[in-house]
N, C-alpha and C positions, 0 to 999 in steps of 0.2 A: 335529452340531447343538449349538449352545451351550446350557449349562444355563439354564433359565428358572425363575423363582420360581413357587411354587404360588399359585393365585388365592385371595386372601383373601375374595373375594365368595362363594365356596362356603360358608364358615363362617357368613357372615351369612344366606344363604338357608336353610341347615340350621336355624339358630336360629329364623328366621321360620316355617318349616314346623312346628317343634315348638310354637311359641307359638300358631300359628293352627289347630292340630289341635283337633277333627276337621273344622272348616269348610273349611280350606285343604288341598287335595290336590296331590300332585306326580305328574307323568308323566315318565318317562325316555324321551327321544326317540331319542337316538343317542349315540355316543361319538366324540370326536376324539382321535387319538393324536398326541402331541407329545413326541418323545424317549421317555423311560421313563414319561411321564405319560399317564394316560387321563382326558380332560376330558369330562365328560358335558354334554349339552345337555338341559336340563330345563324343563318347563312347569309352571306353578302355576295351579290352577283353584279358583274359589270361586263360590258362588251357584247359581242354579237351572239345571240342565242341560237342562230342557225346551225342545225346539226352538221351542215356541210363544212363548217370551219373547225379547227382544233379547239380543244379545251384544256385548261390547266387549273388545278385546284391546290390550295394551301390550307393546311390544317394544323391546329395547335391545341395544347391543353388536354390531350388524351390522358396523360398522367398528371393529376392535379399538383403533385409535388414539384414537377418540372415546369415551373412557372415561366421560365425563359422561353420555352417553345411558344406559348400563347403570346408572350410579349413580342417575339420576333415576327410572328404572323401579323399581329396588330400593327407593328411598326411598318411592315412592308405595305399593308393596306393604307396606312396613313400617308406613306410616301406617294402612292398612286393617286390618292385623293388630292393631295397638294399639287400634283403635276397636271391634274385635269384642267386647272385654270389657265395654264400657259403652254403646255407641251403638245404641240400639234402632232409630233411623231407618235406620242402615246395614243392620241385619238385615232391616228391612222392604223396603228397596231390593233386597237380594240375593234376596228371595223372587220378584222379578219381573225378574231380570237375571242373566246369566252373565258373569263377569269372568275373563279369562285373561291370563297373563303369560309371556313368555320374556325374562327380563332379560339373559341371556348367549347371544345367537345365535351369536357367533363367539368362543368362549373361547380358541381357539388364537391368534387375532389379539390378543386382550386380553393374553394371557400374553407374547407377543412384542413388543407395542407397535407393531403394524403395522395398516394399514388393511385389507389383504387377509387371507385365512385362511392357514394355514401352507403351503399349496400355491401361494400367490401369486395367488389368484383373488379379485377384488373381488366380494363376494356380491351387491352391488346392480347388477352388470353381468352377472349369471350366468344369468338366466332366459331361456327361449326366446322372446324378443321382439326384433325388429329395428326400428331407427328409420329405416333408409335413409340416403341421402347427407346428410341435413340435420344429423345428429349431428356435433358438433365432433370433430376428430381427437384421438385419445387420450382426452380427457376424456369423450367419449361412450361409451367402451368400445372396447378394441382386442384383437386376437388375435395380436399380434406376439410378445410374450414376457411371462412372469410376472415378469421382472425390471423391467419398466416398470409404472407405475401404471395402474389401471383395466383390468387384464387380465380378459377375459371368460371365459377357458377355451377349450379347443380346440373347434372348430366341431362336431365329431361326438361330443363327450363328453357324458355325462349331467350334470345339475346336481351341484354339490358337495354333500357330505353335509349340511352346515349349511343350505344353501339348500333342499334337498329336505325336510329335517326341518321347517323353517318352513312350507313350502308344504303338506306333508302334514298338519301340525297344524292350520293354518287351515282347510283343506278339511274336515277331520274334525270339528273342534270349533266352528268359527264359521259355515261355509257351510251347515250343517244348520239354522241359524236363519234365519227370514225376513228379519230386519234385523240388521245388525251394523256396528260402527265399529271401526277399528283406528288406533292411533297408533304409529309407528315413530320412536324418538328418536335424533337425530343432532346433531352440531355441525358448522357450516359456516363457512368463513372469510369472513364477511360482516358488514355494519354493522347488520343488522336480524335480529330473530327472525322466521322465516318458517314458515308452515304451508302445506305443499304438498299438492295432491291430483292424481290422474292426469288427463291422461296425461303420462308422461315421454318416450314414444317418438314422439308425434305432437302437433301443435298443435290437432287436432280436439277438440271438446268431448266429454265423456263422456256416456253415456246418462242418468245420474242427475244432470245438471247442476242441475236444479230443486231436488233434495234437498240438494245440496251448498251451493247458495246459501241455502236456508232455514237450514241449520246455521250458515253464516257470519252470517246475519242475527241469529239468537238470540245468537250470541257478541257481536256488536256491541251488541245491546240490553242484554245481561246484564252485560257487562264493558265499559262505554262507554269506559273509560280504557286498554284494552289496547293494546299496541304491536305486535301481530303483523301481519305482512303475509300475508294469506290469499289464495292464488292457485294456479292450476295450475302444475306444475313447468315446463311447456313455455314459460312466459313468460321463464324464465331460460336454459334450454338443453335440448336433447333428448339422451336417452341410449338406448343399447341395453340390453337385459337387465334392466330394472327389475322387481324381484320383485313389487311391488304392482300394477304394470300387468298382470303375468301373473295375479295372483290376482283382480284386478278382472274381467278378461276371463273367467276360470274361473267366477266367480260369475254374471256376466251370461249365460254360456252355459247355465247351469242353468235360468234362467228363473223360478225360484221363490224366489230370495233376492236381497237387495241388500246389497252390501258397500260402505261408504264408507271408503276407505283414506286416512289422513292421515299426513304425515311432518313431524315437528317438526325444523326446522333452527335450532338455537340459534346466534346470530351471535357467533362467537368473537372477531371483531375488537373487539367491545365490551369484552372482558376485556383483550385485548392493548393496546388504546389506554390503558387505565388502568395497565397494568404492561408497558411496552414490552420489558422484559428477557425476557418470555416468547417473543419472536421468536427467541431464541437456544436455545430448547428445542423439540425436535420435538413433545413432548407439549403444551407450553405454547401452541402455535399453535391447538390444538383444545380445550383444557381450561383452566378457571380453576385456577391453581396456589396462590393464596392462600386460606387456609381460610375467612375471613369472606366472601370473594367467592363461593366455591363454595356456601356455605350460602345466600347471597342468590339465586344462580341456581336452586338447588333449590326454595327457597320460591316464587319467581316462577312457575316452570313446573309445580310441583305443583298450583297453582290451576287451570292449564289442563287438566291430566289429570283433576282432580276435575270440572271443567266437562264434559269429554267423557263421563265415566262417568254423570253425571246426565242429560246429553243423550241418551245411549243408553237409559237407563231410561225417559225420558219421550218417546221417539220418536213415539208415536202422537199426542202433543199438538202437535208442531211440523212433522211431515212434511206437505208440501203435498198438498191434495186434488187430484183430477184437474182440477177447475176452476181451481185456483190455479197449476198447473204452468206454464202458458204465461206468466203474469205473472213468475214466478221465472226462467224461462228467458230472457226478454227482458232482464231486469235483469242476469242473469249474463253474457249475451253482451256487453252494453254495458260491464260492469265489467271483464271479463277478456279478451275476444277481439276486440273491434272496434278495437283499437290497431293492427291490421295485417291482412293477408290471411291467412285460415286456410290453414295448410300441411298437406300430407299427412304 
């Protein structure tokens, strides 16, 4: 295996842990071995661990090539750590909220500059969820070979260590809370910034469609000028093995918790259009390469992450009552699903 550089992100996270102590705590989840390197997957936790309060989680680096996702999550964590010294309102919020981070879900992929992990498995096609024949060939997940993109892993194999670490952590640290929201940060080769929610494996609506519409509504009302396309992933394409579909179904099966999983897909064509030379760089297709543009991207999307954290803290104020659920469901169906026949 070729020599790969050490990840500078670890030094940044080590510094943030030191600056955020004792409020910020670190959990070691597992190790990924890459040549002679041992790359830890670590989670960072802050706020009230009481299951009675809501939880919110931020995740990045699931696809190693999409480095901007890990950088965004790390930048948001750094912002919170810096505010711990002076922001009394943040401390008040953290009394009633649990906040967790895994900035580097796929450190091996980040080190190699690949979408997949070092074993060639796409972690977002790796969960035990099947979409059926409606998923597009290859893109929806394939078991032909790890040398081709979107490889799911062998049919009889357990999940990859990175996938399992993420699933175990969310089940342990978030699904013990009655209400939680997650944001998984990616970049996608598109013209718009998108916020996706489950399902990815079917076009059928999720059980908590009313709650998801209520969240979208307060985003539209609070940030009226936002340019996010908020929609179920199934409106774009179906995939096998989506980790957040799997975790949403795990949460729903418990019956005593509600997880609202969101995926931020930053539209990388916006950056490429302004700097077409990025097309000739594998990294440039998915990440802003010019410093001032990267800073602009981080500023824009950190506002979205801050909104999600505040929405999680104030869930009881905007979650629809039983009497309001039918109203939200009807509008959600009209907005997202009645463009075509619901598919299995």
